RODO-2510 file (C-alpha; in nm, 4 decimals, decimal comma):
residues 100
     n   res          X          Y          Z
     1     x    -4,3731    11,5504    -8,5814
     2     x    -4,1976    11,8702    -8,6894
     3     x    -3,9316    12,0557    -8,4913
     4     x    -3,7916    12,4040    -8,5388
     5     x    -3,4320    12,4332    -8,6609
     6     x    -3,3211    12,5459    -8,3122
     7     x    -3,4996    12,2533    -8,1468
     8     x    -3,3431    12,0100    -8,3945
     9     x    -2,9968    12,1511    -8,3180
    10     x    -3,0667    12,1168    -7,9459
    11     x    -3,1746    11,7559    -7,9886
    12     x    -2,8693    11,6724    -8,2010
    13     x    -2,6248    11,8386    -7,9615
    14     x    -2,8050    11,7262    -7,6475
    15     x    -2,8699    12,0758    -7,5127
    16     x    -3,0530    12,3892    -7,6138
    17     x    -2,7538    12,5851    -7,4802
    18     x    -2,5495    12,4940    -7,7899
    19     x    -2,5486    12,7565    -8,0619
    20     x    -2,3525    12,8460    -8,3705
    21     x    -2,0731    13,0880    -8,2834
    22     x    -2,2125    13,3306    -8,5423
    23     x    -2,5424    13,3435    -8,3477
    24     x    -2,3861    13,4081    -8,0052
    25     x    -2,4460    13,7594    -7,8778
    26     x    -2,1704    14,0087    -7,7968
    27     x    -2,0724    13,9590    -7,4323
    28     x    -2,1614    13,5912    -7,4268
    29     x    -1,9089    13,3182    -7,3569
    30     x    -1,8929    12,9436    -7,3756
    31     x    -1,6942    12,6376    -7,4715
    32     x    -1,6344    12,5109    -7,8247
    33     x    -1,8442    12,1981    -7,8714
    34     x    -1,7433    12,1081    -8,2288
    35     x    -1,6154    12,2504    -8,5583
    36     x    -1,7979    12,1324    -8,8727
    37     x    -1,5702    12,2516    -9,1517
    38     x    -1,3442    12,0854    -9,4093
    39     x    -1,0178    11,9519    -9,2660
    40     x    -0,8025    12,2258    -9,4188
    41     x    -1,0081    12,5016    -9,2551
    42     x    -1,0515    12,3057    -8,9282
    43     x    -0,6746    12,2611    -8,8982
    44     x    -0,6190    12,6332    -8,9528
    45     x    -0,8785    12,7184    -8,6861
    46     x    -0,7244    12,4597    -8,4522
    47     x    -0,3927    12,6454    -8,4757
    48     x    -0,5809    12,9615    -8,3725
    49     x    -0,7229    12,7738    -8,0717
    50     x    -1,0716    12,6770    -8,1923
    51     x    -1,0699    12,3248    -8,0486
    52     x    -1,3457    12,1393    -7,8612
    53     x    -1,3280    12,2231    -7,4915
    54     x    -1,1692    12,5657    -7,5399
    55     x    -1,3332    12,8759    -7,3876
    56     x    -1,4481    13,1503    -7,6262
    57     x    -1,5834    13,4976    -7,5539
    58     x    -1,7708    13,7117    -7,8092
    59     x    -1,6083    14,0554    -7,7823
    60     x    -1,7534    14,2761    -8,0560
    61     x    -1,8794    14,2922    -8,4098
    62     x    -1,8025    14,5179    -8,7013
    63     x    -2,0457    14,8071    -8,7602
    64     x    -2,1976    14,6224    -9,0568
    65     x    -2,2254    14,3034    -8,8480
    66     x    -1,9506    14,0974    -9,0113
    67     x    -1,6887    13,9949    -8,8983
    68     x    -1,7138    13,9302    -8,5236
    69     x    -1,4149    13,9397    -8,2881
    70     x    -1,3705    13,6556    -8,0401
    71     x    -1,1261    13,5998    -7,7542
    72     x    -0,9822    13,2516    -7,7404
    73     x    -0,6840    13,1597    -7,5215
    74     x    -0,6220    13,5298    -7,4559
    75     x    -0,5958    13,6134    -7,8268
    76     x    -0,8462    13,8217    -8,0227
    77     x    -0,9480    13,6580    -8,3509
    78     x    -1,1807    13,7961    -8,6178
    79     x    -1,3984    13,5489    -8,8078
    80     x    -1,6568    13,6071    -9,0755
    81     x    -2,0073    13,4767    -9,0091
    82     x    -1,9701    13,2299    -9,2971
    83     x    -1,6970    13,0513    -9,0988
    84     x    -1,8379    13,1104    -8,7480
    85     x    -2,1712    12,9475    -8,8340
    86     x    -1,9893    12,6118    -8,8550
    87     x    -1,8377    12,6385    -8,5062
    88     x    -2,0725    12,5304    -8,2276
    89     x    -2,0490    12,6734    -7,8794
    90     x    -2,2017    12,5505    -7,5526
    91     x    -2,2979    12,8732    -7,3801
    92     x    -2,2015    12,9188    -7,0154
    93     x    -2,5093    12,8525    -6,8017
    94     x    -2,5267    13,2011    -6,6499
    95     x    -2,5194    13,3550    -7,0001
    96     x    -2,7722    13,1016    -7,1305
    97     x    -3,0120    13,1836    -6,8434
    98     x    -2,9956    13,5582    -6,9216
    99     x    -3,0737    13,4873    -7,2890
   100     x    -3,3972    13,3021    -7,1979
***
């Protein structure tokens, strides 16, 4: 049996409401589920507040699409898509319902 990449991610994470931070739309919000990056980068992001269980809001993106600006713990942080695609976010249910 073959599953799409999104379905595989949903099965691995236990919910289809989990998405890479880089794929979250402007205006969406959720909770950090996990960070899949090398320890050095993960520790840096942890100091910025990107820890499992922390709320994140997608504020805006650059005109060319990269980087995106996120609000985490009241602080605005810009991350490139290359980094954000390794941070997984469980979207808030009201936002996830609108996306469907």
